[in-house]
C-alpha positions as CSV (number, residue, x, y, z in Angstrom):
1,M,147.3,26.2,25.4
2,V,145.9,29.3,23.6
3,K,142.2,29.5,23.2
4,L,140.9,31.3,20.1
5,G,137.8,33.5,20.2
6,Y,135.8,35.4,17.6
7,K,134.8,39.0,18.0
8,L,131.1,39.8,17.4
9,M,131.5,43.4,16.3
10,A,128.1,44.8,17.1
11,E,129.0,48.1,15.5
12,E,129.4,46.5,12.1
13,H,126.6,43.9,12.0
14,G,122.9,43.8,12.8
15,P,121.4,41.5,15.5
16,T,120.4,38.7,13.1
17,A,123.8,38.7,11.4
18,L,125.5,38.6,14.8
19,V,123.6,35.5,15.9
20,R,124.3,33.9,12.5
21,N,128.0,34.8,12.9
22,T,128.1,33.2,16.3
23,V,126.7,29.9,14.8
24,R,129.3,30.1,12.1
25,A,132.1,30.8,14.6
26,E,131.1,27.6,16.5
27,Q,131.1,25.6,13.3
28,A,134.5,27.0,12.4
29,G,136.0,25.8,15.7
30,F,136.2,29.0,17.8
31,A,136.2,28.3,21.5
32,F,134.3,31.5,22.4
33,A,132.6,34.5,20.9
34,A,132.9,38.0,22.5
35,I,130.5,40.8,21.8
36,S,130.9,44.5,22.1
37,D,128.3,46.3,24.2
38,H,127.6,49.7,22.5
39,F,124.8,52.2,22.2
40,F,126.6,53.8,19.2
41,P,128.9,52.6,16.5
42,W,132.4,54.2,16.5
43,L,131.7,55.5,13.0
44,D,128.5,56.0,10.9
45,E,130.0,53.8,8.2
46,Q,129.8,50.9,10.6
47,G,126.1,51.4,10.7
48,H,124.9,49.2,13.7
49,A,124.5,49.1,17.4
50,P,122.0,46.5,18.5
51,F,121.4,45.6,22.2
52,A,124.2,43.2,23.0
53,W,122.2,41.3,25.7
54,S,119.3,40.4,23.4
55,V,121.9,39.1,20.8
56,L,123.6,37.0,23.5
57,G,120.3,35.5,24.6
58,A,119.5,34.5,21.0
59,A,123.0,33.2,20.4
60,A,122.8,31.1,23.5
61,Q,119.8,29.3,22.1
62,A,121.3,29.0,18.6
63,T,124.5,27.3,19.8
64,R,125.6,24.4,22.0
65,Q,129.3,24.6,22.8
66,I,130.8,28.0,22.1
67,E,131.4,30.2,25.1
68,L,129.7,33.7,25.0
69,M,131.2,36.8,26.5
70,T,130.7,40.5,26.8
71,A,133.8,42.5,25.6
72,V,133.0,44.6,27.4
73,T,130.0,45.9,29.3
74,C,130.3,49.1,31.3
75,P,128.4,48.9,34.6
76,I,129.1,52.5,35.8
77,M,126.4,54.7,34.2
78,R,124.2,53.4,31.4
79,Y,123.6,50.2,33.4
80,H,123.3,49.9,37.2
81,P,125.6,47.1,38.4
82,A,122.5,45.2,39.7
83,I,121.1,45.1,36.2
84,V,124.3,43.8,34.8
85,A,124.4,41.1,37.5
86,Q,120.8,40.1,36.6
87,G,121.7,39.9,32.9
88,A,124.8,37.9,33.5
89,A,123.0,35.4,35.7
90,T,120.2,35.0,33.1
91,M,122.8,34.5,30.4
92,A,124.7,31.9,32.5
93,V,121.4,29.9,32.9
94,L,120.4,30.2,29.3
95,S,123.8,29.1,28.0
96,E,124.2,26.4,30.6
97,N,127.3,28.0,32.1
98,R,128.9,29.1,28.8
99,F,128.8,32.8,29.7
100,I,131.8,35.0,30.7
101,L,131.2,38.6,31.9
102,G,133.7,41.1,30.6
103,L,133.5,44.5,32.4
104,G,135.2,47.8,31.8
105,A,135.1,51.5,32.7
106,G,133.5,52.4,29.3
107,E,133.6,55.4,27.0
108,R,131.6,58.7,26.8
109,L,130.4,57.5,23.4
110,N,128.0,55.1,25.0
111,E,127.5,56.3,28.6
112,H,126.6,60.0,28.1
113,I,123.2,59.2,26.8
114,V,121.7,59.0,30.3
115,G,122.5,62.6,30.9
116,E,124.7,62.3,33.9
117,G,127.9,63.7,32.4
118,W,131.1,61.9,32.0
119,P,133.5,61.6,35.0
120,G,137.3,61.7,35.0
121,I,139.3,58.5,34.8
122,G,139.8,58.3,38.6
123,E,136.1,58.4,39.3
124,R,135.4,55.9,36.5
125,H,137.8,53.4,38.2
126,E,136.2,54.0,41.6
127,R,132.7,53.4,40.1
128,L,134.0,50.3,38.4
129,S,135.5,49.0,41.7
130,E,132.1,49.3,43.4
131,A,130.4,47.7,40.5
132,Y,132.7,44.7,40.7
133,D,131.7,44.2,44.3
134,I,128.0,44.5,43.7
135,I,127.9,42.3,40.7
136,R,130.0,39.5,42.3
137,G,128.0,39.7,45.5
138,L,124.7,39.3,43.6
139,L,126.0,36.5,41.4
140,E,127.3,34.6,44.3
141,G,124.2,35.3,46.4
142,S,126.2,36.8,49.2
143,M,124.9,40.4,48.9
144,K,121.5,42.1,49.3
145,N,122.4,45.6,50.4
146,Y,125.2,47.9,49.6
147,R,125.9,51.6,50.1
148,G,129.0,53.0,48.4
149,K,130.1,56.4,47.3
150,Y,128.4,56.0,43.9
151,F,126.0,53.0,44.1
152,T,123.3,51.8,46.4
153,L,121.7,48.4,46.5
154,E,118.6,47.8,48.6
155,D,117.1,44.4,49.3
156,A,118.3,42.9,46.0
157,K,118.2,39.2,45.2
158,L,118.7,37.3,41.9
159,Y,116.1,34.5,41.8
160,D,117.5,32.9,38.6
161,R,121.2,32.2,39.2
162,P,123.4,29.5,37.7
163,D,124.9,26.8,39.9
164,R,128.2,28.6,39.6
165,A,128.8,32.3,39.1
166,P,130.3,33.2,35.7
167,A,133.9,34.4,35.6
168,I,134.4,38.2,35.6
169,I,137.1,39.5,33.3
170,G,138.3,43.1,33.7
171,A,139.2,45.3,30.8
172,A,142.5,47.2,31.0
173,G,143.9,49.9,28.7
174,G,146.4,51.1,31.3
175,L,148.3,50.0,34.3
176,E,145.8,51.3,36.9
177,A,142.9,49.5,35.2
178,A,145.1,46.3,35.1
179,R,145.8,46.5,38.8
180,L,142.1,47.1,39.5
181,A,141.3,43.9,37.5
182,G,144.0,42.1,39.4
183,R,142.2,43.0,42.7
184,K,138.6,42.5,41.6
185,A,138.3,40.3,38.6
186,D,139.0,36.7,37.6
187,G,141.1,37.6,34.5
188,M,142.0,40.5,32.2
189,I,141.2,41.6,28.7
190,T,142.9,44.3,26.6
191,T,143.5,45.4,23.0
192,V,147.3,45.9,23.2
193,A,150.1,43.3,23.2
194,Q,151.8,44.8,26.3
195,S,153.3,42.5,28.8
196,D,153.5,45.3,31.4
197,L,149.7,45.2,31.7
198,I,150.0,41.5,32.6
199,E,152.7,42.4,35.1
200,A,150.5,45.0,36.7
201,F,147.5,42.6,36.8
202,R,149.6,39.9,38.4
203,S,151.3,42.3,40.9
204,A,147.9,43.2,42.3
205,G,147.1,39.5,42.9
206,G,145.5,38.8,39.5
207,K,145.1,35.2,38.4
208,G,143.2,33.6,35.6
209,P,143.0,34.0,31.9
210,L,144.5,36.8,29.9
211,Y,142.4,37.9,26.9
212,A,143.5,40.2,24.1
213,E,141.6,41.4,20.9
214,V,143.6,41.0,17.7
215,P,142.4,43.2,14.8
216,M,142.8,41.8,11.3
217,C,141.2,42.0,7.8
218,Y,141.2,39.0,5.6
219,A,140.2,39.8,2.0
220,A,140.9,38.6,-1.6
221,S,143.8,41.1,-1.9
222,E,145.9,43.2,0.4
223,N,144.7,46.4,-1.3
224,K,141.1,45.4,-0.7
225,A,141.8,44.6,2.9
226,R,143.6,47.9,3.3
227,E,140.6,49.8,2.0
228,I,138.1,47.9,4.2
229,A,140.3,48.3,7.3
230,H,140.6,52.0,6.8
231,R,136.9,52.5,6.2
232,Y,135.7,50.6,9.3
233,H,138.6,50.6,11.7
234,R,140.4,54.0,11.5
235,W,138.7,55.1,14.7
236,S,140.9,52.8,16.7
237,L,143.9,55.0,15.9
238,A,142.4,58.2,17.3
239,G,144.5,57.8,20.4
240,G,144.1,55.9,23.7
241,P,143.7,58.9,25.9
242,V,141.2,60.5,23.5
243,M,138.9,57.6,22.7
244,P,137.1,57.4,26.0
245,E,136.3,61.1,25.9
246,L,134.6,61.4,22.5
247,P,130.8,61.6,22.5
248,D,129.5,60.4,19.1
249,P,130.4,58.9,15.8
250,G,130.9,62.3,14.3
251,T,133.7,63.3,16.6
252,F,135.3,59.9,16.0
253,A,135.2,60.7,12.3
254,A,136.8,64.0,12.9
255,A,139.4,62.6,15.2
256,S,140.4,60.0,12.7
257,S,140.0,62.0,9.5
258,H,143.8,62.5,9.2
259,I,144.6,58.8,9.6
260,S,145.7,57.2,6.3
261,P,145.2,53.7,5.0
262,D,148.9,53.1,5.4
263,E,148.7,54.0,9.1
264,V,145.9,51.6,9.7
265,A,147.9,48.9,7.9
266,E,150.6,49.3,10.5
267,E,148.2,48.3,13.2
268,V,146.1,45.7,11.4
269,S,147.2,42.5,9.6
270,L,145.8,42.5,6.0
271,G,145.2,40.3,3.0
272,P,144.7,36.7,1.9
273,S,148.0,35.3,3.1
274,P,148.0,33.7,6.5
275,E,151.6,34.9,7.3
276,P,150.8,38.5,8.4
277,H,147.9,37.4,10.4
278,L,149.8,34.6,12.2
279,K,152.6,37.1,12.9
280,A,150.2,39.5,14.5
281,I,148.6,36.8,16.6
282,R,151.9,35.4,17.8
283,K,152.9,38.9,19.0
284,Y,150.1,38.6,21.6
285,I,151.0,35.1,22.5
286,E,154.7,36.1,23.0
287,A,153.5,38.9,25.3
288,G,151.8,36.3,27.5
289,F,148.1,36.3,26.5
290,D,146.4,33.0,26.4
291,H,142.9,33.9,25.1
292,L,142.9,35.7,21.8
293,V,139.8,37.4,20.3
294,L,140.2,37.5,16.5
295,T,138.4,40.6,15.1
296,Q,137.7,40.3,11.4
297,I,137.1,43.9,10.2
298,G,134.3,44.7,7.7
299,P,131.5,42.8,6.1
300,E,133.4,39.8,4.7
301,Q,132.8,37.4,7.6
302,D,132.0,34.1,5.7
303,P,135.3,34.1,3.8
304,F,137.0,34.8,7.0
305,F,135.5,31.7,8.7
306,E,136.7,29.5,5.8
307,F,140.1,31.1,6.0
308,F,140.2,30.5,9.8
309,K,139.3,26.8,9.3
310,S,141.7,26.1,6.4
311,E,144.7,28.3,7.4
312,L,144.8,29.9,10.9
313,R,143.3,27.3,13.2
314,H,145.7,24.5,12.1
315,S,148.8,26.7,12.2
316,L,148.0,28.0,15.7
317,S,147.2,24.6,17.2
318,S,150.4,23.0,15.8
């Protein structure tokens, strides 16, 4: 059974709107809502970057059933792993165990702000591996001290912990990250419909849910959707190896300046008809993913919720 989630794009909506969108997502029948955790938007046109954890706390109090998730938080520089563990424990209590912690190795875009540079991918994975251990140990109450290559924990204890630790889902854009998630996490999340990532995750001992984000743009016409998707989502075509290395929205604008609306349309399902969106979603299902995060690009969220209720939800549950 595939579970359908809604992406809270914190780069495109302010904090009040994000809480409202979470409520609307619950009313529309989404099983979970996943928020991006950014200091900057990808592009200046997107215009927002509120603190994800404050939004999550407000959303937990405004909803009753929908699960809440970070997609994803980076615990290797901007946040010490102990702070992420404290935030996750508090969220699990506030939401009455509706919280899921998504973790990843991050991007320079958000992490360079603390002035510690930006390590290569090997070191990022080593840092993330240590962070997995610290966060899990604190959430389970089994760790007080830790001394690793990158992180130290001294006499730490979480006083407000849920009766069960929230699941930890590891982000993977490549095979090594998928294997790391397989060793350390309770599931995996990605943005690409690649079954080889699932194979790498499973080969490393990974079990549990497989999440994938599916970009789409519902609008009154295909041309309008194409225009919106290009304006707000062209950054995603800058290139996988390049994206973690760019430092600010200006460089993302430069890196994506050559990308045309037609090129974005090849990666994003567009328009008012359900068929292209269902086709895009089913590609991820066929690859083996069982938790899909639908990402409605742009400001038109209310029409998307109605479209989901009337067209997508029924077709995907039948």
